[in-house]
N, C-alpha and C positions, 0 to 999 in steps of 0.2 A: 374760771374758764369752764366752758360746757364740755362735758366728757363725750367723746365719740364712741357709742355703743352700736353694736351690730348683733342682730339675732343670729345665734349658731344652730341652725336647723339639723346639722350633722349629729350634734350632742343629743337632741331630742330623739332622732331617729335611733341613736346607739342605745339610748335608754330604753326606748319602746322595744327594741329587739331584745335586749337582756332580760327585760321583765317578761316577755312572751315566751323565752326560752325556760325561765324559772318556772312560770305558771304551768307550762307543759311538763316539767319534771315533777312539780307538785302533784299534777294529775296522774302522771304515772306511778308515783309513790303511793298515793292513796288508793289506787285501783289495786295495787299489789297487796297493800296493808289492810286496808278496811274500805270496801266498797260503799258503805253507807256514808252519807253526808258529803260525797264527793262535790257535789254542785255548790254546797255551803262553803267548802274550801277555796274552790275557784272564785266564787263571788267575793269573798273576803280578800283574796289576793289581788283581784281586779280593783277592789276598793283601794288597797294599799298602792297600787300602781298609779291610780288616779291622785292619791295623796302626795306620792313621791313627785310626780309631774307638777302638781300645784305648788308644793314647796320649792321645787326647782325654779319655777317662775318668780315666786315671791323672794327668793334669795338671789335672783339674777344669775343663776348658773347657766342660763341660756342666753344671756346677754354677755357678750365678749367685748372687752375693750379692744379696739383695733390695734393699739400701740403694743401693748404687752399685758398678759396675764401669767402669773408665776405658776410653776408646777405645784409648789407647796400650797398655794391658795386654792387651787382647783381640787387637789387631793383632799385638803381640810374640809372643804364644802360637802365632798361625796361622803367622806367617813362620817361627818356629822349627821348628814341625811339618813345614811345607812343605820346609824345608832338610834336615832329617833324612830325611824320606821320600824326597827326590831323591837324596841320598847313598846311601841303602840301596837304591834302584832302580838307580842307576848301578852299584853294587857287584854286585848280582844279574845285571844284564845283561852285565857283564864276566865273571862266574864261569860263566854259563850260556851264554855266547857268542851273545847276542841284543843288538839295539840298545839300546845304554845311553842314547842321546839320547832314545829313546821314553819310557822310565820316568823320566828326569830331567825331561824337558819336561811330562810329564802331571803330576807332583807340583807343577811350578810353575804350571801351569793351575789345578790345584785350589786352590793358595793364592791365585791372582789371583781365582778366582771368589768364594771365601769372604771374601776382603778386601773385594770389591765389595759383598756382602751385608751384612756388618758395617758398613761405611761408610754404606750407605743406611739401616740399622737406626738407627744413631746420629745421623744427619742428621734422621731422623724424630723420635727422642727429643729432640734439641736444639730442633727447631721445636715439639714439643708443650710444651716448658717454658715457652714464651712466652705460653701460654694463662693468662688470669687467671680467678680465681674469680668466679662471677656475684655481682654486687652489687645488691641490691633496696633502694630507697629507701622508707622508710615515709611515709606521709602525715603532713602537719604541719598545725598550726593556722595560721590567718592571721597574718602577721608584718609589723609595720610598721617603718619606720626608727627606730633607737633614739634618735636625737637630731635636733632640727629643724636643717635644713641651714643654713649661714651663708655669705655671700658673702666671697670672699677680698678682701683689700685690692687697691687698683689696681696697685701694684708687683708683687705675687705673680701677679695675673691676667695682667699683661703677660708676665712671665717664662715662665709656663705656656704661653701662647699662642705665643710665639716658639719654645719648645722642641717644642711639638706640630708646628707648622708646618715646623720644620726636618726633621721626620721624614717627615710625609706630603705636604707641598706646600701651596700656597695654595688650590687648589680644593677639596681635601679639607677643608681647615680651615673653609672657608666652609659645606660640607655639614654639618660637625659641630656649628657654631655653630646651625644650624637645628634640630638634633634633641637636643643635650646641652647642659646647663648647665656648662659647663667650668669657669668661676671661682667654683665653690661647693664646699664641703667634702662635699657628698654624691655627688661625682663623684671616682672615682680613675682616673688615667691610668697605664698600666703601660708603662714603657719597656724593661724587661729582665727576665729570668727570671719570667715570668707566674705559672707554678705556685707557685713558693716565695713570690713576693710575696703571692699571695691565702692561701696556707696560714698565713702569719704574722699575717694580719689578723683582727680580731674579726668575727664575722658581723653582719649587719644594721647596720653602721656607715655604708656607702655604698648608695646605690640606683642607681648607674650605674658600670660598669667599661668603660673605654675601652683595649682591648688594642692597643697600638701595634706588637707584635711580631707578624711574619707568621706566620700558621697554617702556612705551607710549611715553616718551621724548627722547629715545636713537635712534640715527641714527646708522645703521649697526648693527643690533641685531645679525645676524649671525657672523659677524667678531668678535663681543664681545665675544659670546659664544665659538667660535674657539680659541681665544686668552686665554680665562679661562682654556679650555681644555688643551691646550699646556703648561700652567703653573702649572697645578694640577698633583700631583703624581696619581698612580693607585688608583682608587676608591675615588678620592677625591670629595668633595661635593662643590654644588653650590646653593645658595638661592637667588631667585629673586622675584620681585613684580611687579604687574600691575593692572591697572582697566580694567575689561573685557568689551567688547561690550554690554553684557546683562545688567550690572550694570550701564554703561553709558546711556542705553536706559531707564532703570526705573528711574534714576535720572532726565532725561530730561522730560519725561512724567509727573513727579510728580511736576517738578519746573514750568511748564507753564500751562494756562488754557487749557481745553478740546478744541480739534479742532486745536488750534494754536500749541499745543505740538507736534501733529503727523507732522505738517508742519516743524517745527524746527527739529525734529529728522531726517526727510527724507533729508534735506539740509545737516544736520550734517553727516549723513551716507554717502552721495555721495561724500562730500568734503574730509572727513576723512578716509573714508573706500575705496570707489571705486577709486577715483583719484590716490591714492598711488600705486594701483595695475596695472593700465592701462599702456600700453607700452608707449603711447605719452605724458602721463601726470606725469609719475612716477618721472622723474628727476626734472621737473619744481616744482612739489609738494615739494620735499625735499630740492630744492634750496631756496624755499621762506619760508619753515616753519623749516627747519633744522631738520625735523623728530619730531618736538614737537606735543605733544596731539593726536598721531595717535591713531586709533582704533584697537584693538587687541582682537581676540577671544582666549578663553582658548585652543580650538583645535589647533590654529596656534602656540601659545606659546609652548605648549607640543610637537608639530611636529617639531619645530625648534630646541628644545633640543635634540631630537632623532636624527635628521638630523646633528647635530653638535657633536655627539658621547656622549650624555648622555643618562641615563635611570631615569625615574621619580619615586622618592619614596613616596612622599606625596604632596597633594594639600589642601590648607586650605583657606577658605574665612574668612577674618577677617575685618569687617565693610564693606567698599566700595571696598576694595582691596583684591586681590587673591594672595596668597604666594605658590611659588612652591619650593619643595626640590627635587634636582636631584644628581646623582653621576655619575663620569666619568666611561665609560665602554670600550670605543674604541677611535680610531682616527675619526676625523668628515669625512663626506661623502665628495666627491669632490665638492667644492664651486664653483658655477656659477651663472650667472644672471638667475632668475626664473621669468617666466611671468605667470599671472593667468588671462587668458581671459576666455570666455565662453565656449571654446572647448578645449579639452585635449586629448593627447595621453598617453595611459597607457600600460606599458610593461606586456604582458600576455604570457603564455605557449600555443603555437599552435600545430599544426601537426609535428611529429617527434620531439618534443621537442624543437623546434626554438621559440625564443622570437619574437612575433609580436606587433606592436603598435595598440591597439584598439582605435578607435576614439568614443568619447562620449561628451556629454555635461556636464560641471561642476556641480556637485550636493554637493560637499564637501568643507569644508573651506580649505584654503591654508595649505600646509604641512601636510594634513591629511593622505596622503599616507604612512607617515612614523610612523603611529600609530596603524597599524593593529595588531602587536603583543601585544601592550599596552591594546587595546581594548579587545582583545580576552582573555588575562590574568585577566582583571578586571570583564568583563561582560559575557564572554563566548558566546555561540550561543543561538538564539531563534528558534522558530518554522520556518521550511523552510531553516535552515542552514545559515541564515544570522546573522550578529552580533547583540547581544541585546543591546538596549539602546546606539546605535551609535551616539555618540555626534558629529561625524565628518560631518554629513548631515546637510545642511542649510535647512531653511524652505522652500524656494524655491525648493531646490533639492529634498526634500521629496515629494512636489507635481509633479514634473517632473518623478520622479521614479515611482510614483503610476500609472501613465498612459503612461509610456514607452517613454515619450518624449526626455529623456536623452539618450536614445539608437538609435535615428534616424540616427546620424552620422555613426553609424556602417554599413550603407549600403556602405560606402567607402570600408570597409574591404571585404563586399561581392563582390564588383565589382573587388577588386585586387585579388580575388581568395584565400584570407586568411581565409574566413569563408564561410559557406554555410547557407541556410535558417533555417534548422532544425538540431539540434545538441547540445552537451553538451557546456555549456559556457566556454570561455577561462579564466582561473584562473591566479591569481598572484602567485608568488613562495611560499609567506607565506601561502596562502589559499590551494595551491595545496599540500603543505607539510603535511596537516592535512588528506590527503586521503591515502587510503591503497595502499600498493605498487603495487598490481595487478592491481587495478584500475588506478593508474598513468600510468602504461604501456600501458593499453588498451586505455586510453584516447588519448594518443599521436599517435595512429595508424590511427585516423580520424581527419578530419577538424572540428573545434569548429563551433558552429551555433549560429544564432540569437534568435531563439525560442528553449528554452531547453526541453527535456522530463519532466522536473519538473511540467510542467502545464497539464500533463496527469495523473500523480499519486499524485500531491500535498502532497509531504512528508513533515513531520514536524521536524524530527531530521536530524543531520548530517548523521547518519547511514542509515536513509531511503532515503536521497538524494543520497548517493552512491549506495544503492541498486536499486534505480530508474535508474540511470546513467548506472549502470552495466547491467540491463536489457535491455535498449535501445541499448548499444554498442554490446551485445551479439546477438541481433537481427540483427544488421548491419552485423555482420560476417556471420550470418547464411542465411538470406534472401537478402542480398545486401543492400547498403546504399540507393539507389533511392527508392526501395519498402518500406523500413522501414520508411524513411523520409515521404513519402506521407501518410502513415498509421498514423504516428504521427501528421502531420500536421492538418488533419481534426479533430482529437481528441483534439488538442491544441486550435483551433479556437472554437470548441463546448465548451470547458471549459472557455474560455475567454468571449464568448459572452452569454451564457446561465448559467453559474454557477459563473459568475461575478468574476473570478480569477483576482487578481491585484499583480503587483510588489511591492516590499517594499524597 
């Protein structure tokens, strides 16, 4: 079978850049050490460069099999070439009475530089392979429980209650009794291997799953939630438990002496919380730990549930663990790999009702974007029209919001012509839906802005926010956008500088 080869121009460019850097270093080195024979050193180095490139072509380093080339094979070729080049450079230096160490060390530097490049490339490829294909769940017809539920006999019910109590404790057991019909055939308690347990079950045979395994130790939480969703009839229930980050933090700070406890927590947070979220370390972390003892916030768990088609009914803290009761409301959102770096793109409604991606720095916990309706229903709005007691915002995020640091990337939208300096803020669909119909139509006639008219009037309620925006937009219609924006700009700057207005 004919092998499918492809020329890797990126590797050739990388080799060229590394050699150019090394030649510049040699030139700088010889200028400082010995100004004589500098040109001869450079010419010999360029000859070694040409020789390296020629040997790379002959050894097919620049021809890459499309299917797969192992990391070990790539590194072996580089090290072999570096060794041959170092030996030849050493011999040339000996023969021409130049510094042998310069040529040998230069070849070693080239090998090291290309080894670093290849290692980063394979690390990227390794991390990329963790991404799953997007899964879209089709809508389904209303589904009911296949068989009428039956109550378990007294003995089996008592055994089940003791087993559940042994896992979660008496307080959690009392909470479960209030929300779940445990001694019935329509309820399934899962004590181990939740994913495989549900995979082996026939769909629509139970209308409540009680997952007694901690989500902190479960790899593929979204996949598990989606599987439960597909097995439940309409309005079926799910109970899950986990230890939240805040509780883990309190436990660590109490367990260790002062000073040491914060050092331990920082290491714990980076390893268990940050590394699983980063693109390059995500797959490596889960391959090593298999997802055990990961750090989860309440916001992330609730957001995942909404993302996977559930609505949260109750949240209960029992001891060191948090229990969540949710019910199925719809099919899951399209499931795809989600990255949580420091920068995000948020879909917002722009001019003419078009959806634009607004660039910001991340200030919320993962999956927080799916909790807008939940937060509004529970807490409503505070002064200024923002969500009250918004648990989605992280501690660092609150600081960045206060001083507008999170909004700096929106300059990209300004440069792309999707926003202007002064104007109403682009809103999400959920928040946009809270506005009056007249204001919605007026908003979409103009570009949104970085500095909202909010900072001129400082409204306290949603109604006052809408009135403030309506006044600004009417002024744009009457006096023109440029004149209105200039008038508002100076008043906004005055409010921020002298009245100490801050974002929230």
